[in-house]
C-alpha positions as CSV (number, residue, x, y, z in Angstrom):
1,M,-6.2,-12.0,-19.9
2,H,-5.9,-14.4,-16.8
3,I,-3.6,-13.6,-13.8
4,N,-1.8,-16.4,-12.4
5,L,0.0,-16.0,-9.3
6,S,0.2,-19.9,-7.9
7,R,3.2,-20.7,-6.3
8,K,4.2,-17.3,-5.3
9,N,4.1,-15.8,-1.8
10,A,2.8,-12.5,-0.9
11,L,3.2,-10.1,1.8
12,V,0.8,-7.2,2.1
13,G,0.7,-4.6,4.8
14,G,-2.2,-3.1,6.1
15,G,-4.2,-6.1,5.2
16,S,-6.9,-5.8,8.0
17,D,-8.9,-3.4,6.1
18,G,-9.6,-1.0,3.0
19,I,-7.2,-1.1,0.4
20,G,-4.7,-3.4,1.8
21,K,-7.5,-6.0,2.5
22,A,-8.7,-5.8,-1.2
23,I,-5.2,-6.1,-2.6
24,A,-4.7,-9.1,-0.3
25,Q,-8.1,-10.8,-1.5
26,Q,-7.2,-10.3,-5.2
27,L,-3.7,-11.7,-4.7
28,A,-5.0,-14.9,-3.0
29,E,-8.0,-15.2,-5.6
30,S,-5.1,-15.0,-8.4
31,G,-3.3,-18.0,-6.5
32,A,-0.8,-16.3,-4.5
33,S,-0.2,-17.6,-0.7
34,A,-1.1,-14.5,1.0
35,T,0.3,-13.1,4.1
36,V,-1.7,-10.2,5.5
37,M,-0.2,-7.7,8.5
38,S,-1.5,-5.3,10.8
39,H,-2.1,-5.1,14.5
40,S,-5.7,-6.1,14.4
41,E,-5.2,-10.0,14.8
42,D,-8.7,-10.7,15.1
43,K,-9.6,-8.8,11.9
44,L,-6.8,-10.6,10.1
45,K,-7.8,-14.2,11.0
46,A,-11.3,-13.7,10.1
47,I,-9.8,-12.2,6.5
48,V,-7.4,-14.9,5.9
49,E,-10.3,-17.8,6.8
50,A,-12.2,-16.4,4.0
51,F,-9.5,-16.6,1.3
52,P,-9.6,-19.1,-1.4
53,T,-7.1,-22.1,-1.4
54,G,-8.2,-24.1,-4.2
55,Q,-4.7,-23.6,-5.6
56,G,-2.8,-25.3,-2.8
57,Q,-2.5,-21.5,-1.2
58,K,-1.5,-21.3,2.7
59,H,-2.3,-17.9,4.2
60,Q,-0.8,-16.7,7.2
61,V,-1.2,-13.6,9.5
62,L,1.4,-11.4,10.9
63,V,0.3,-8.9,13.7
64,A,2.8,-6.0,13.7
65,D,2.8,-2.5,15.1
66,F,4.1,-0.2,12.0
67,N,3.8,2.7,14.9
68,D,6.9,1.1,17.0
69,F,9.7,0.6,14.5
70,E,12.0,-0.8,17.1
71,D,9.4,-3.5,17.7
72,Y,8.6,-3.8,14.1
73,K,12.1,-4.6,12.9
74,Q,12.0,-7.6,15.4
75,Q,8.8,-8.8,14.3
76,I,9.5,-8.8,10.6
77,T,12.7,-10.0,11.0
78,A,11.5,-13.2,12.6
79,Y,8.9,-13.5,9.9
80,F,11.4,-13.3,7.3
81,E,13.8,-16.0,8.9
82,K,10.6,-18.6,8.4
83,N,9.2,-17.2,4.9
84,T,10.2,-16.0,1.6
85,V,8.5,-13.3,-0.2
86,D,7.8,-13.0,-4.2
87,I,5.5,-10.2,-4.0
88,L,5.7,-7.4,-1.4
89,V,3.0,-5.0,-1.2
90,N,4.4,-2.2,1.1
91,N,1.4,-0.3,2.5
92,T,0.9,1.3,5.9
93,Q,-1.4,3.6,7.7
94,G,-1.2,7.3,6.6
95,P,0.1,9.3,9.5
96,S,-2.2,12.3,11.2
97,A,-3.7,14.8,9.0
98,G,-2.3,18.5,9.3
99,T,-0.8,21.4,8.0
100,A,2.9,22.5,7.7
101,L,2.7,25.3,10.3
102,E,0.9,22.6,12.8
103,K,3.2,20.2,12.4
104,E,6.4,19.7,14.4
105,I,10.0,18.1,13.7
106,E,8.9,15.3,15.9
107,D,5.7,14.6,13.8
108,Y,8.0,14.4,10.5
109,Q,10.2,12.1,12.4
110,Q,7.0,9.7,13.3
111,A,5.7,9.9,10.0
112,F,9.3,9.0,8.7
113,D,9.5,5.7,10.6
114,L,6.1,5.1,9.4
115,L,6.2,5.7,5.7
116,F,9.8,5.4,4.7
117,K,11.7,3.4,7.1
118,V,9.3,0.6,7.7
119,N,8.8,0.4,3.9
120,V,12.6,0.2,3.3
121,F,13.6,-2.2,5.8
122,T,10.8,-4.5,4.8
123,T,11.8,-4.5,1.5
124,E,15.6,-4.9,2.3
125,L,14.8,-8.4,3.7
126,A,12.6,-9.3,1.0
127,L,14.8,-8.7,-1.6
128,K,17.6,-11.3,-0.7
129,H,15.3,-14.2,-1.8
130,M,14.1,-12.3,-4.6
131,R,17.7,-11.4,-6.1
132,K,18.4,-14.8,-5.7
133,Q,15.9,-16.6,-7.4
134,Q,16.0,-13.6,-9.9
135,W,12.2,-12.8,-9.7
136,G,10.4,-10.3,-7.7
137,R,7.7,-7.8,-7.4
138,V,7.5,-4.6,-4.9
139,I,4.5,-2.4,-4.9
140,N,4.3,0.5,-2.8
141,V,0.9,1.8,-2.1
142,A,1.6,5.4,-2.3
143,S,-0.9,8.5,-3.0
144,V,-1.6,11.2,-5.7
145,S,-0.4,13.9,-3.0
146,V,3.3,13.1,-4.3
147,K,2.2,15.0,-7.8
148,E,-0.5,17.5,-6.1
149,P,0.4,17.5,-2.3
150,K,-3.2,17.8,-0.4
151,P,-3.5,21.0,1.8
152,D,-4.0,19.3,4.9
153,L,-2.0,15.9,4.7
154,V,1.7,17.5,4.8
155,L,3.4,14.4,6.4
156,S,1.8,12.3,3.9
157,N,2.7,14.4,1.3
158,T,6.3,14.7,2.4
159,L,7.0,11.3,3.2
160,R,5.4,9.3,0.4
161,A,7.2,11.6,-2.0
162,A,10.5,10.4,-0.4
163,L,9.2,6.5,-0.8
164,V,8.4,7.1,-4.5
165,T,11.4,8.6,-5.2
166,W,13.6,5.9,-3.2
167,A,11.2,3.2,-5.1
168,K,12.5,5.1,-8.4
169,S,16.1,4.7,-7.6
170,L,16.0,1.2,-6.4
171,S,14.4,0.0,-9.5
172,R,17.2,0.9,-11.6
173,E,19.5,-1.3,-9.2
174,V,17.3,-4.4,-9.1
175,G,15.9,-4.3,-12.6
176,P,19.1,-7.0,-13.8
177,D,17.5,-9.2,-11.4
178,Q,14.3,-9.4,-12.7
179,I,12.8,-7.4,-9.9
180,T,10.2,-4.8,-10.7
181,V,9.4,-2.0,-8.5
182,N,6.4,0.0,-9.0
183,S,4.5,3.0,-6.9
184,V,0.3,3.2,-6.9
185,L,-0.2,6.6,-6.6
186,T,-4.0,6.4,-4.7
187,G,-6.8,8.7,-5.3
188,Y,-10.1,8.8,-3.3
189,F,-11.3,5.2,-2.2
190,D,-14.2,3.7,0.0
191,T,-12.0,3.0,3.2
192,Q,-12.1,4.1,7.1
193,R,-9.3,6.4,6.1
194,L,-11.4,8.6,3.7
195,V,-14.5,8.5,6.3
196,N,-12.3,9.7,8.9
197,L,-10.7,12.7,7.2
198,N,-14.2,13.5,5.8
199,A,-15.6,13.8,9.3
200,K,-12.6,16.1,10.3
201,K,-13.7,18.5,7.4
202,A,-17.1,18.4,8.2
203,K,-16.6,19.1,11.8
204,E,-14.2,21.9,10.9
205,R,-16.7,23.5,8.2
206,G,-19.8,22.6,10.2
207,V,-21.4,20.7,7.6
208,D,-22.6,17.2,6.9
209,Q,-20.3,14.7,5.9
210,A,-22.6,13.7,2.9
211,E,-21.7,17.1,1.7
212,I,-17.8,16.7,1.9
213,R,-18.5,13.6,0.0
214,K,-20.4,15.1,-2.9
215,E,-17.6,17.6,-3.2
216,M,-15.2,15.0,-3.5
217,E,-17.0,13.1,-6.2
218,A,-17.5,16.2,-8.2
219,K,-13.6,16.5,-8.3
220,V,-13.4,13.3,-9.8
221,P,-13.9,13.2,-13.8
222,V,-15.9,9.9,-13.5
223,R,-17.8,11.1,-10.9
224,R,-17.4,8.5,-8.1
225,I,-15.1,7.3,-5.1
226,G,-13.2,4.2,-6.3
227,N,-14.0,0.5,-5.1
228,P,-11.1,-0.9,-3.0
229,E,-11.3,-4.0,-5.4
230,E,-10.3,-1.9,-8.5
231,Y,-7.1,-1.4,-6.5
232,G,-6.6,-5.1,-5.8
233,Y,-6.7,-5.5,-9.7
234,L,-4.2,-3.2,-10.8
235,V,-1.9,-4.6,-7.8
236,S,-2.5,-8.1,-9.2
237,F,-1.6,-7.1,-12.7
238,L,1.5,-5.5,-11.4
239,A,2.5,-8.8,-9.5
240,S,2.1,-11.0,-12.7
241,D,4.7,-12.0,-15.5
242,K,2.0,-9.9,-17.8
243,A,3.7,-6.7,-16.0
244,A,7.0,-8.0,-16.3
245,Y,8.3,-4.6,-18.4
246,I,7.0,-2.2,-16.1
247,S,9.2,-1.0,-13.3
248,G,9.8,2.4,-11.9
249,T,6.8,3.7,-12.3
250,Q,4.3,6.1,-10.6
251,I,0.7,5.0,-11.7
252,P,-2.3,7.0,-10.5
253,I,-5.4,5.1,-9.6
254,D,-7.8,8.3,-9.1
255,G,-10.6,8.2,-11.5
256,G,-8.8,10.8,-13.7
257,A,-8.6,13.4,-10.8
258,L,-4.8,14.7,-11.1
259,K,-5.1,17.8,-13.0
260,G,-1.0,17.5,-14.0
261,M,0.8,15.2,-16.5
């Protein structure tokens, strides 16, 4: 099956590393013109320079800080004044780790701005063009924690669940415009975020990070951690016409680690 995204414009959040980078790479390889967005301008420029352009793609970088919502609103609004987006991948970095008893109300507000407001506002801007042309793809990078909350990630558990519920509601409203809205529920992937979380766990328990990783791999039926490239393949499929009848879903990509249905 060939995925053809030529003449499509994609905007990918968190595109300077890990899953976001892999998604943007695969969308570009499938023919899309990709704008990668994060706060790391040097990383973004290096990534975009390596993207293929053989199908006439014109790739861009967008330097934006997800942690300052008011500033982000200005940056993303200015971007949409000059650009249209056919494929939107909502992806921001995760909030700080911690338990429900450790976090205070201010922490939830910051996580709400980061994981919910940023993504909803960006989607509202993208939908104007999508609805006008009667075609579009909105894909949210979420987490398996919306189905099975993680004990040390209460902020992510809470706000990603809110985003996924919003996405389901939105999918019903924009479906008549031939716009699909799907959320991908992320399991364990080889990213810097995973390294940082494992380092925190290793320090708390006084063990080596390699031991934490082995325990993590043992929880996954396929007995390994995911490669970000594999994530890109799924998102590229969801962005294509091949997936036009898939909408309102929450698709786990976790090697079968989720215990529930």
